[in-house]
PABAZA-484113 format. One record per residue: residue in three letters; x, y, z of N, C-alpha, C, CB in turn. Coordinates in Angstrom, 2 decimals. Atoms other than C-alpha are relative to their C-alpha. Last residue first. Glycine has a CB too. Example, Ala and Ser with C-alpha at 12.3 -4.5 7.8 and 13.67 -1.06 7.14 Angstrom:
+-----+---------+---------+---------+---------+---------+---------+---------+---------+---------+---------+---------+---------+
|   r |     nc1 |     nc2 |     nc3 |    cac1 |    cac2 |    cac3 |     cc1 |     cc2 |     cc3 |    cbc1 |    cbc2 |    cbc3 |
+-----+---------+---------+---------+---------+---------+---------+---------+---------+---------+---------+---------+---------+
| ser |   -0.82 |   -1.19 |   -0.06 |   13.67 |   -1.06 |    7.14 |   -0.77 |    1.09 |    0.73 |    0.41 |    0.46 |   -1.42 |
| ala |    0.89 |   -1.19 |    0.00 |   12.30 |   -4.50 |    7.80 |    0.90 |    1.20 |    0.00 |   -0.99 |    0.03 |    1.25 |
+-----+---------+---------+---------+---------+---------+---------+---------+---------+---------+---------+---------+---------+
END
This chain:
+-----+---------+---------+---------+---------+---------+---------+---------+---------+---------+---------+---------+---------+
|   r |     nc1 |     nc2 |     nc3 |    cac1 |    cac2 |    cac3 |     cc1 |     cc2 |     cc3 |    cbc1 |    cbc2 |    cbc3 |
+-----+---------+---------+---------+---------+---------+---------+---------+---------+---------+---------+---------+---------+
| unk |    0.20 |   -0.49 |    1.29 |    1.04 |   49.24 |   -8.86 |    0.10 |   -1.03 |   -0.36 |    0.71 |    0.95 |   -0.64 |
| unk |   -0.54 |   -0.27 |    1.62 |    1.85 |   47.45 |   -5.68 |   -0.91 |    0.20 |   -1.40 |    0.82 |   -1.26 |   -0.36 |
| unk |    0.58 |    1.25 |    0.86 |   -0.71 |   47.91 |   -2.67 |    1.41 |    0.45 |   -0.52 |   -1.70 |   -0.06 |   -1.09 |
| unk |    0.50 |    0.22 |    1.94 |    1.22 |   49.88 |   -0.12 |   -0.03 |   -1.05 |   -0.77 |    0.83 |    0.63 |   -0.99 |
| unk |   -0.70 |   -0.42 |    1.01 |    1.82 |   48.49 |    3.48 |   -0.18 |    0.56 |   -1.09 |    0.45 |   -0.62 |   -0.25 |
| unk |    0.51 |    0.10 |    1.69 |   -0.29 |   47.91 |    6.49 |    1.17 |    1.08 |   -0.85 |   -2.05 |    0.76 |   -0.25 |
| unk |    0.21 |   -1.53 |   -0.03 |    1.60 |   47.03 |    9.46 |   -0.76 |   -0.14 |   -1.50 |    1.63 |    1.15 |    0.14 |
| unk |    1.47 |    0.26 |    0.04 |    1.84 |   43.44 |   10.61 |   -0.49 |    1.10 |   -0.02 |   -0.60 |   -0.72 |    1.01 |
| unk |   -0.45 |    0.02 |   -1.21 |    5.72 |   43.94 |   10.83 |   -1.57 |   -0.03 |    0.53 |    1.10 |    1.25 |    0.42 |
| unk |   -0.34 |    1.11 |   -0.66 |    5.86 |   41.03 |    8.01 |    0.19 |    1.19 |    1.42 |    1.48 |   -1.06 |   -0.74 |
| unk |   -1.41 |    1.01 |    0.31 |    4.10 |   43.33 |    5.88 |    0.26 |   -0.56 |    1.26 |    1.50 |    0.81 |   -0.55 |
| unk |   -0.35 |   -0.24 |   -1.44 |   -0.22 |   44.10 |    6.01 |    1.67 |   -0.43 |   -0.72 |   -0.96 |   -1.19 |    1.52 |
| unk |   -1.90 |    0.26 |    0.30 |   -1.86 |   45.25 |    2.82 |    0.63 |   -0.42 |    1.37 |    1.02 |    1.70 |   -0.55 |
| unk |   -1.12 |   -0.82 |   -0.47 |   -5.89 |   45.87 |    4.33 |    1.63 |   -0.87 |   -0.32 |   -0.33 |    0.30 |    1.79 |
| unk |   -1.28 |    0.42 |   -0.21 |   -8.83 |   44.22 |    3.11 |    1.03 |    1.05 |    0.07 |    0.32 |   -0.89 |   -0.96 |
| unk |   -1.04 |   -0.80 |    0.47 |  -12.45 |   44.95 |    2.44 |    1.56 |   -0.54 |    0.61 |   -0.39 |    1.55 |    0.44 |
| unk |   -0.93 |    0.55 |   -0.69 |  -14.77 |   42.52 |    1.60 |    0.54 |    0.75 |    0.06 |    0.55 |   -0.91 |   -0.21 |
| unk |   -1.21 |   -0.78 |    0.21 |  -18.09 |   43.55 |   -0.19 |    0.67 |   -0.07 |    1.43 |   -0.32 |    1.57 |   -0.53 |
| unk |   -0.49 |   -0.81 |   -1.35 |  -21.00 |   41.33 |    0.31 |    0.83 |    0.39 |   -0.96 |    0.59 |   -0.67 |    1.56 |
| unk |   -2.03 |   -0.97 |    0.19 |  -23.25 |   39.23 |   -1.48 |    0.32 |    0.69 |    0.96 |    0.37 |    1.35 |   -1.26 |
| unk |   -0.42 |   -1.33 |   -0.64 |  -25.75 |   36.48 |   -1.02 |    0.63 |    0.54 |   -0.68 |    0.62 |    0.07 |    1.10 |
| unk |   -0.04 |    0.07 |   -1.51 |  -27.44 |   33.28 |   -1.78 |    0.09 |    1.11 |    0.74 |    0.98 |   -0.70 |    0.42 |
| unk |   -1.03 |   -0.33 |   -0.46 |  -27.97 |   33.43 |   -6.04 |   -0.20 |    0.12 |    1.56 |    0.43 |    1.10 |   -0.71 |
| unk |    1.29 |   -1.21 |   -1.00 |  -30.19 |   30.43 |   -6.76 |    1.48 |    0.91 |    0.60 |   -1.43 |   -1.11 |    1.95 |
| unk |   -0.63 |   -0.17 |   -0.69 |  -28.91 |   27.88 |   -9.55 |   -0.63 |    1.44 |    0.83 |    1.19 |   -0.13 |   -0.65 |
| unk |    0.28 |   -1.70 |    0.06 |  -31.07 |   26.05 |  -11.45 |    1.14 |   -0.01 |    1.18 |   -1.94 |    0.82 |    0.46 |
| unk |   -0.31 |   -1.26 |    0.89 |  -29.87 |   22.25 |  -12.81 |    0.12 |    1.47 |   -0.27 |   -0.45 |   -0.06 |   -0.53 |
| unk |    1.20 |   -0.94 |    0.98 |  -30.56 |   19.66 |  -10.51 |    1.03 |    1.22 |   -0.59 |   -1.62 |    0.87 |    1.17 |
| unk |    0.69 |    1.29 |    1.03 |  -28.54 |   16.62 |   -8.92 |   -1.04 |    1.04 |   -0.65 |   -0.94 |   -1.66 |    0.97 |
| unk |   -1.30 |    0.45 |    0.79 |  -25.70 |   18.60 |   -6.84 |   -0.54 |   -0.89 |   -0.94 |    1.20 |   -0.73 |    0.87 |
| unk |    0.34 |    1.80 |   -0.66 |  -28.69 |   20.98 |   -5.86 |    1.03 |   -0.59 |   -0.72 |   -1.73 |   -0.95 |   -0.44 |
| unk |    1.17 |    1.12 |    0.83 |  -27.52 |   24.57 |   -6.81 |    0.41 |   -1.12 |    0.63 |    0.06 |   -0.27 |   -1.83 |
| unk |    0.67 |    1.42 |   -0.41 |  -26.33 |   27.42 |   -4.49 |   -0.25 |   -0.86 |   -1.62 |   -1.81 |    0.35 |    0.97 |
| unk |    1.14 |    0.06 |    0.52 |  -24.71 |   31.19 |   -5.76 |   -0.07 |   -2.03 |    0.66 |    0.02 |    0.61 |   -1.99 |
| unk |   -0.05 |    1.65 |   -0.31 |  -22.25 |   33.02 |   -3.39 |   -1.14 |   -0.41 |   -0.63 |   -0.04 |   -0.52 |    1.62 |
| unk |    1.46 |    0.77 |   -0.26 |  -21.44 |   36.18 |   -4.64 |   -0.34 |   -1.16 |    0.25 |   -0.71 |    0.02 |   -0.81 |
| unk |    0.15 |    1.25 |    0.37 |  -17.95 |   38.28 |   -3.84 |   -1.83 |   -0.74 |    0.18 |    1.20 |   -0.72 |    0.96 |
| unk |    1.50 |    0.19 |   -0.22 |  -17.14 |   41.94 |   -3.85 |   -0.67 |   -1.84 |    0.09 |   -0.71 |    0.90 |   -1.47 |
| unk |    1.04 |    1.24 |    1.10 |  -13.55 |   42.78 |   -3.19 |   -1.37 |   -0.63 |   -0.07 |    0.50 |   -1.19 |    0.01 |
| unk |    1.10 |    1.02 |   -0.19 |  -12.36 |   45.61 |   -1.67 |   -0.47 |   -0.80 |   -0.91 |   -0.99 |    0.48 |    0.37 |
| unk |    1.50 |   -0.01 |    0.97 |   -8.95 |   47.03 |   -1.21 |   -1.19 |   -0.60 |    0.24 |    0.12 |   -0.54 |   -1.21 |
| unk |    1.41 |    0.93 |    0.10 |   -6.67 |   48.61 |    1.13 |   -0.54 |   -0.46 |   -1.06 |   -1.07 |    0.56 |    0.43 |
| unk |   -0.29 |    1.03 |   -1.20 |   -3.19 |   50.00 |    1.71 |   -1.20 |   -0.56 |   -0.29 |    0.25 |    0.51 |    1.64 |
| unk |   -1.19 |    0.14 |   -0.69 |   -3.32 |   52.90 |   -0.98 |    0.87 |   -1.35 |    0.52 |   -0.29 |    0.67 |    0.99 |
| unk |   -0.79 |   -1.36 |   -0.96 |   -6.65 |   52.41 |   -2.18 |    1.32 |   -0.45 |   -0.37 |   -0.23 |    0.10 |    2.01 |
| unk |   -1.44 |    0.01 |   -0.10 |   -8.16 |   49.73 |   -4.91 |    0.38 |    1.36 |    0.57 |    0.68 |   -0.30 |   -1.39 |
| unk |   -0.86 |   -1.15 |   -0.02 |  -12.15 |   49.23 |   -5.64 |    1.55 |   -0.60 |    0.68 |   -0.82 |    1.31 |    0.98 |
| unk |    0.77 |   -0.95 |    0.09 |  -13.86 |   46.40 |   -6.86 |    0.41 |    1.60 |    0.13 |   -0.83 |   -0.36 |    0.82 |
| unk |   -0.55 |   -0.75 |   -0.43 |  -11.63 |   43.26 |   -6.82 |   -1.03 |    1.24 |   -0.77 |    1.51 |   -0.23 |   -0.18 |
| unk |   -1.08 |   -0.58 |    0.70 |  -13.68 |   40.51 |   -7.96 |    0.61 |    1.32 |    0.45 |   -0.42 |    0.15 |   -1.26 |
| unk |   -0.85 |   -1.00 |   -1.06 |  -14.83 |   37.39 |   -6.32 |    0.45 |    0.70 |   -0.87 |    1.17 |   -0.51 |    0.97 |
| unk |   -0.81 |   -0.66 |    0.94 |  -17.43 |   34.42 |   -7.50 |    0.27 |    1.15 |    0.55 |   -0.54 |    0.15 |   -1.27 |
| unk |   -0.18 |   -1.09 |   -0.54 |  -18.29 |   31.73 |   -5.18 |    0.64 |    0.39 |   -0.75 |    0.36 |    0.13 |    1.08 |
| unk |   -1.16 |   -0.85 |    0.87 |  -20.16 |   28.60 |   -5.99 |    0.42 |    1.27 |    0.53 |   -0.47 |    0.37 |   -1.43 |
| unk |   -0.19 |   -0.83 |    0.28 |  -21.85 |   26.13 |   -3.47 |    0.96 |    1.44 |   -0.47 |   -0.41 |   -0.19 |    0.40 |
| unk |   -1.02 |   -0.39 |    0.76 |  -23.32 |   22.84 |   -4.49 |    0.73 |    1.76 |    0.12 |   -0.62 |   -0.34 |   -1.38 |
| unk |   -0.14 |   -0.31 |    0.87 |  -25.84 |   21.53 |   -2.15 |    1.42 |    0.80 |   -0.11 |   -1.06 |    0.45 |   -0.23 |
| unk |   -0.29 |    0.57 |    1.43 |  -25.49 |   18.73 |    0.16 |   -0.23 |    0.88 |   -1.66 |   -1.00 |   -1.29 |    0.02 |
| unk |   -0.98 |    1.14 |    0.38 |  -27.17 |   20.41 |    2.88 |   -0.03 |   -0.81 |   -1.17 |   -0.02 |   -0.88 |    0.91 |
| unk |    0.48 |    1.53 |   -0.86 |  -29.56 |   23.22 |    2.54 |    1.70 |   -0.99 |   -0.30 |   -1.95 |   -1.09 |   -1.15 |
| unk |   -0.28 |    1.24 |    0.86 |  -28.48 |   26.79 |    1.31 |   -0.41 |   -1.16 |    0.99 |    1.68 |   -0.11 |   -0.55 |
| unk |   -0.88 |    1.00 |   -0.40 |  -30.75 |   29.42 |    1.71 |    0.82 |   -0.83 |   -0.48 |   -0.41 |   -0.55 |    0.44 |
| unk |    0.63 |    1.02 |   -0.09 |  -31.89 |   32.61 |    0.02 |    0.81 |   -1.42 |    0.73 |   -0.43 |   -0.13 |   -1.36 |
| unk |    1.67 |    0.14 |    1.18 |  -31.73 |   35.87 |   -0.40 |   -0.34 |   -1.18 |    0.83 |    0.12 |   -0.48 |   -2.25 |
| unk |    0.22 |    1.51 |    0.46 |  -28.86 |   36.40 |    2.72 |   -1.48 |    0.09 |   -0.51 |    0.20 |   -1.24 |    1.34 |
| unk |    1.12 |    0.09 |    0.02 |  -28.04 |   40.44 |    2.88 |   -0.08 |   -2.08 |   -0.42 |   -0.58 |    1.34 |   -1.14 |
| unk |    0.54 |    1.75 |   -0.01 |  -24.36 |   41.07 |    3.69 |   -1.60 |    0.03 |    0.18 |    0.74 |   -1.05 |    1.55 |
| unk |    1.17 |   -0.10 |    0.41 |  -23.81 |   45.18 |    2.82 |   -0.46 |   -1.73 |   -0.11 |    0.01 |    0.97 |   -1.40 |
| unk |    0.86 |   -0.67 |    0.75 |  -19.91 |   45.38 |    4.03 |   -1.38 |   -0.76 |   -0.71 |    0.87 |    0.55 |   -0.96 |
| unk |    0.57 |    1.19 |    1.02 |  -17.31 |   43.09 |    5.41 |   -1.56 |    1.42 |   -0.25 |   -0.49 |   -2.30 |    1.12 |
| unk |    1.80 |   -0.43 |   -0.31 |  -14.86 |   44.98 |    7.19 |   -0.92 |   -1.21 |   -0.97 |   -0.51 |    2.07 |   -0.78 |
| unk |    0.06 |   -0.99 |   -1.21 |  -10.84 |   44.76 |    8.26 |   -1.62 |    0.22 |   -0.17 |    1.10 |    1.60 |   -0.14 |
| unk |    1.32 |   -0.27 |    0.40 |  -10.16 |   41.10 |    6.13 |   -0.06 |    1.28 |    1.70 |   -1.28 |   -1.87 |   -0.17 |
| unk |    0.90 |    0.44 |   -1.59 |   -6.42 |   41.02 |    6.91 |   -1.31 |    0.59 |   -0.53 |    0.61 |    0.91 |    1.83 |
| unk |    0.70 |   -1.18 |   -0.60 |   -3.45 |   41.15 |    4.31 |   -1.37 |   -0.63 |    0.65 |   -0.32 |    1.22 |   -1.21 |
| unk |    0.58 |   -0.02 |   -0.99 |   -0.28 |   39.32 |    3.32 |   -1.09 |    0.76 |   -0.02 |    0.70 |    0.23 |    0.82 |
| unk |   -0.05 |    0.41 |   -1.15 |    1.02 |   38.99 |   -0.30 |   -0.85 |    0.25 |    1.04 |    0.91 |    0.25 |    0.29 |
| unk |   -1.41 |    0.41 |    0.23 |    1.10 |   40.58 |   -3.95 |    0.92 |   -0.53 |    1.12 |    0.65 |    1.09 |   -0.53 |
| unk |   -1.14 |   -0.69 |   -1.34 |   -1.64 |   42.56 |   -2.74 |    1.35 |   -0.85 |   -0.26 |   -0.64 |   -0.38 |    2.02 |
| unk |   -0.47 |   -1.19 |    0.07 |   -3.25 |   41.60 |   -5.26 |    0.68 |    0.81 |   -0.01 |   -0.12 |    0.27 |    0.22 |
| unk |   -0.73 |    0.25 |    1.50 |   -3.13 |   37.45 |   -5.40 |    0.18 |    1.62 |   -0.31 |   -1.15 |   -0.99 |   -1.39 |
| unk |   -1.68 |    0.15 |    0.14 |   -3.74 |   38.30 |   -1.91 |    0.93 |   -0.06 |   -1.28 |    0.33 |   -1.23 |    0.58 |
| unk |   -0.51 |   -0.93 |   -0.64 |   -7.11 |   39.76 |   -2.39 |    0.85 |    0.01 |    0.34 |   -0.34 |    0.31 |    0.64 |
| unk |   -0.18 |   -1.12 |    1.17 |   -8.21 |   37.48 |   -5.05 |    0.70 |    1.23 |    1.31 |   -1.99 |    0.59 |   -1.05 |
| unk |   -0.68 |    0.41 |    1.31 |   -7.54 |   34.46 |   -2.48 |    0.71 |    1.29 |   -0.73 |   -1.15 |   -0.67 |   -1.02 |
| unk |   -0.99 |   -0.11 |   -0.38 |   -9.48 |   36.61 |    0.42 |    1.28 |   -0.65 |   -0.95 |   -0.22 |   -0.42 |    1.20 |
| unk |   -0.04 |   -1.12 |    0.03 |  -12.59 |   36.99 |   -1.19 |    1.89 |    0.50 |    0.45 |   -1.30 |    0.40 |    0.95 |
| unk |    0.03 |   -0.01 |    1.19 |  -12.72 |   33.62 |   -1.78 |    0.70 |    1.42 |   -0.23 |   -1.38 |   -0.28 |   -0.53 |
| unk |   -1.49 |    0.46 |    1.25 |  -11.69 |   32.69 |    1.68 |   -0.24 |    0.22 |   -1.52 |    0.41 |   -1.88 |   -0.02 |
| unk |   -1.00 |   -0.54 |   -0.54 |  -14.33 |   35.38 |    3.21 |    1.34 |   -0.77 |   -0.50 |   -0.24 |    0.01 |    1.44 |
| unk |   -0.32 |   -1.04 |    0.04 |  -16.95 |   33.81 |    1.47 |    1.20 |    1.37 |   -0.19 |   -0.37 |   -0.15 |    0.56 |
| unk |   -0.77 |    0.80 |    1.80 |  -16.05 |   30.65 |    2.35 |    0.19 |    1.40 |   -0.60 |   -1.41 |   -1.28 |   -1.41 |
| unk |   -1.86 |    0.57 |   -0.21 |  -15.98 |   31.75 |    6.12 |    0.22 |   -0.16 |   -1.54 |    0.42 |   -1.92 |    1.07 |
| unk |   -0.58 |   -1.16 |   -0.17 |  -19.72 |   33.76 |    5.38 |    1.49 |   -0.50 |   -0.14 |   -0.43 |    0.72 |    1.35 |
| unk |    0.36 |   -1.28 |    1.34 |  -21.18 |   30.97 |    4.28 |    1.09 |    0.74 |   -0.04 |   -1.35 |    1.19 |    0.22 |
| unk |   -0.63 |    0.86 |    0.98 |  -20.25 |   28.83 |    7.67 |    0.10 |    0.46 |   -1.34 |   -0.64 |   -1.17 |   -0.05 |
| unk |   -1.31 |    0.02 |   -0.05 |  -21.19 |   31.84 |    9.70 |    0.95 |   -1.21 |   -0.73 |    0.19 |    0.04 |    1.34 |
| unk |   -0.67 |   -1.11 |    0.93 |  -24.59 |   31.53 |    7.90 |    1.23 |    0.33 |   -0.06 |   -0.41 |    1.09 |    0.19 |
| unk |   -0.43 |   -1.65 |   -0.43 |  -25.18 |   28.04 |    9.20 |    0.52 |    1.34 |   -0.69 |    0.97 |   -0.08 |    0.78 |
| unk |   -1.10 |    0.15 |    0.20 |  -26.76 |   25.40 |    6.66 |    0.30 |    1.57 |    0.90 |    0.36 |   -0.33 |   -1.62 |
| unk |   -0.12 |   -0.57 |    1.63 |  -30.11 |   24.59 |    7.99 |    1.32 |    0.13 |    0.22 |   -0.84 |    1.52 |   -0.61 |
| unk |   -0.41 |    1.28 |    0.72 |  -30.46 |   21.44 |   10.71 |    0.00 |    1.10 |   -1.52 |   -1.37 |   -1.69 |    0.15 |
| unk |    1.13 |   -0.11 |    0.47 |  -32.55 |   24.04 |   13.36 |    0.16 |   -1.11 |   -1.39 |   -0.32 |    1.61 |   -0.24 |
| unk |    0.84 |    1.14 |   -0.24 |  -29.40 |   23.63 |   15.27 |   -1.15 |   -0.03 |   -0.37 |   -0.10 |   -0.29 |    1.09 |
| unk |   -0.10 |   -0.82 |   -1.87 |  -26.86 |   25.58 |   12.81 |   -1.27 |   -1.48 |    0.91 |   -1.29 |    2.71 |    0.06 |
| unk |    1.16 |   -1.00 |   -0.26 |  -25.47 |   23.46 |   10.04 |   -0.29 |    0.51 |    1.07 |   -1.05 |   -0.39 |   -0.25 |
| unk |    0.38 |   -1.24 |   -0.17 |  -22.35 |   22.93 |    8.79 |   -1.22 |    0.72 |    0.13 |    0.42 |    0.40 |   -0.69 |
| unk |   -0.44 |   -0.42 |   -0.67 |  -21.54 |   19.38 |    9.99 |    0.13 |    1.38 |    0.07 |    0.71 |   -0.55 |    0.02 |
| unk |    0.99 |   -0.12 |   -1.58 |  -24.34 |   18.24 |    7.95 |    1.40 |    0.46 |    0.87 |   -0.97 |   -1.98 |    0.79 |
| unk |    0.14 |    1.10 |   -0.40 |  -22.37 |   19.66 |    4.74 |   -0.56 |   -0.42 |    1.34 |    0.98 |   -0.37 |   -0.16 |
| unk |    0.74 |   -0.33 |   -1.09 |  -22.79 |   22.18 |    1.95 |    0.37 |   -1.21 |    0.81 |   -1.54 |    0.25 |   -0.26 |
| unk |    1.38 |    1.05 |   -0.51 |  -20.83 |   20.98 |   -0.70 |   -0.09 |    0.55 |    1.37 |    0.26 |   -1.96 |    0.05 |
| unk |    0.46 |    1.03 |   -1.08 |  -17.83 |   23.67 |   -1.44 |   -1.22 |   -0.55 |   -0.35 |   -0.14 |    0.57 |    1.39 |
| unk |    1.48 |    1.02 |   -0.27 |  -16.84 |   25.66 |   -4.56 |    0.30 |   -0.62 |    0.77 |   -0.63 |   -0.96 |   -0.98 |
| unk |    0.03 |    0.89 |   -1.14 |  -14.08 |   28.80 |   -4.76 |   -0.99 |   -0.74 |   -0.10 |   -0.03 |    0.54 |    1.19 |
| unk |   -0.66 |    0.20 |   -1.12 |  -13.14 |   31.18 |   -7.30 |    0.19 |   -1.03 |    1.54 |   -0.22 |    0.92 |    0.18 |
| unk |    0.00 |    0.07 |   -1.29 |  -15.90 |   30.26 |   -9.49 |    1.50 |    0.50 |    0.68 |   -0.41 |   -1.42 |    0.30 |
| unk |   -0.50 |    1.33 |   -0.90 |  -14.66 |   30.50 |  -13.18 |   -0.30 |    0.27 |    1.49 |    1.73 |   -0.30 |   -0.14 |
| unk |   -1.32 |    0.62 |   -0.23 |  -16.41 |   33.09 |  -15.19 |    0.14 |   -0.81 |    0.85 |    0.87 |    0.71 |    0.24 |
| unk |   -0.88 |    1.17 |    1.31 |  -19.81 |   33.07 |  -16.75 |    1.35 |   -0.62 |    0.63 |    0.67 |    1.01 |   -1.67 |
| unk |   -1.27 |   -0.82 |    0.73 |  -21.71 |   34.92 |  -13.56 |    0.77 |   -1.30 |   -0.69 |    1.19 |    0.99 |    1.29 |
| unk |   -0.89 |   -0.35 |   -1.01 |  -24.90 |   33.54 |  -12.94 |    1.02 |    0.62 |   -0.43 |    0.41 |   -0.95 |    0.69 |
| unk |   -0.33 |   -1.52 |    0.11 |  -27.87 |   34.34 |  -15.11 |    1.37 |    0.02 |    0.94 |   -1.39 |    1.12 |    0.64 |
| unk |    0.75 |   -0.25 |   -0.99 |  -28.42 |   30.68 |  -16.37 |    0.74 |    1.29 |    0.05 |   -0.09 |   -1.00 |    1.21 |
| unk |    1.23 |   -1.22 |    0.38 |  -28.52 |   29.72 |  -19.93 |    0.14 |    0.67 |    1.37 |   -1.90 |   -0.63 |   -0.38 |
| unk |   -0.03 |   -1.59 |    1.29 |  -24.58 |   28.85 |  -20.46 |   -1.26 |    0.74 |    0.38 |   -0.22 |   -0.44 |   -2.13 |
| unk |   -1.36 |   -0.73 |   -0.72 |  -24.80 |   26.27 |  -17.08 |    0.34 |    1.50 |   -0.73 |    1.52 |   -1.11 |   -0.25 |
| unk |    0.49 |   -0.78 |   -1.78 |  -27.98 |   24.81 |  -17.85 |    0.81 |    1.31 |    0.18 |    0.57 |   -1.17 |    1.67 |
| unk |    1.10 |   -1.18 |    0.74 |  -26.63 |   23.94 |  -21.49 |   -0.52 |    0.96 |    1.41 |   -1.73 |   -0.99 |   -0.92 |
| unk |   -0.88 |   -0.67 |    0.63 |  -23.47 |   22.08 |  -19.51 |   -0.88 |    1.15 |   -0.73 |    0.82 |   -0.93 |   -0.90 |
| unk |   -0.34 |   -0.54 |   -1.01 |  -26.10 |   19.98 |  -17.20 |    0.87 |    1.63 |   -0.45 |    0.83 |   -1.18 |    0.78 |
| unk |    1.23 |   -0.88 |   -0.23 |  -28.12 |   18.87 |  -20.49 |    0.52 |    0.80 |    1.42 |   -1.60 |   -1.02 |    0.20 |
| unk |    0.09 |   -0.84 |    1.10 |  -24.58 |   17.58 |  -21.85 |   -1.72 |    1.34 |    0.67 |   -0.30 |   -1.39 |   -1.75 |
| unk |   -1.58 |   -1.37 |   -0.11 |  -23.33 |   16.45 |  -18.37 |   -0.87 |    0.73 |   -1.16 |    2.33 |   -0.63 |   -0.67 |
| unk |    0.10 |   -0.97 |   -1.24 |  -26.61 |   14.68 |  -18.05 |    1.25 |    0.74 |   -0.10 |   -0.12 |   -0.75 |    1.51 |
| unk |    1.34 |   -0.32 |    0.29 |  -27.18 |   12.88 |  -21.64 |    0.48 |    1.41 |    1.30 |   -1.51 |   -1.51 |    0.34 |
| unk |   -0.44 |   -1.15 |    1.39 |  -23.44 |   12.13 |  -21.44 |   -1.00 |    0.75 |    0.02 |    0.18 |   -0.57 |   -1.67 |
| unk |   -1.01 |   -0.92 |   -0.79 |  -24.21 |   10.24 |  -17.75 |    0.43 |    0.88 |   -1.39 |    1.49 |   -0.95 |    0.92 |
| unk |    0.60 |   -1.34 |   -0.62 |  -27.42 |    8.99 |  -19.71 |    0.83 |    0.88 |    0.75 |   -1.06 |   -0.27 |    0.90 |
| unk |    0.96 |   -0.64 |    0.84 |  -25.50 |    7.20 |  -22.52 |   -0.48 |    1.43 |    0.90 |   -1.33 |   -1.15 |   -0.34 |
| unk |   -0.79 |   -0.51 |    0.28 |  -22.89 |    5.33 |  -19.97 |   -0.46 |    1.68 |   -1.10 |    0.75 |   -1.21 |   -0.47 |
| unk |   -0.56 |   -0.98 |   -1.44 |  -25.71 |    4.43 |  -18.27 |    1.10 |    1.19 |   -0.17 |    0.81 |   -1.05 |    1.15 |
| unk |    1.54 |   -1.68 |   -0.18 |  -27.30 |    3.13 |  -21.38 |    0.57 |    0.72 |    1.37 |   -2.46 |   -0.72 |    0.55 |
| unk |   -0.47 |   -0.88 |    0.99 |  -23.57 |    1.36 |  -22.59 |   -1.20 |    1.29 |    0.77 |   -0.23 |   -0.69 |   -1.96 |
+-----+---------+---------+---------+---------+---------+---------+---------+---------+---------+---------+---------+---------+
END
């Protein structure tokens, strides 16, 4: 019974911390745990791994808005603010920020939290540009 009570108290504490944090309150598009296989030669999480997670989150939003296949054509304004460590839970938040005739821009924020901690830290953000493509792999108009 004491273990159940401490687990419940921990869950309530995490829920309160979640509500008080400055990070986005909407559900993340993607969550991942940084694993040892995701490290660079220095033992830190490889920036390319984080970038690929961000691209996956952005692509999920872009595919939904484009109602089909789309391709990443540009990434703007990436700045790494804070490192990600092995075992960190990485939450990715994404939203459409611009829609053109055949392309759209998706802003992505990456946040990390130690699995046993309550503090979240913004890691990076960037804007991913996608173009909707048809079966012929050429640009196609986005649905209105």
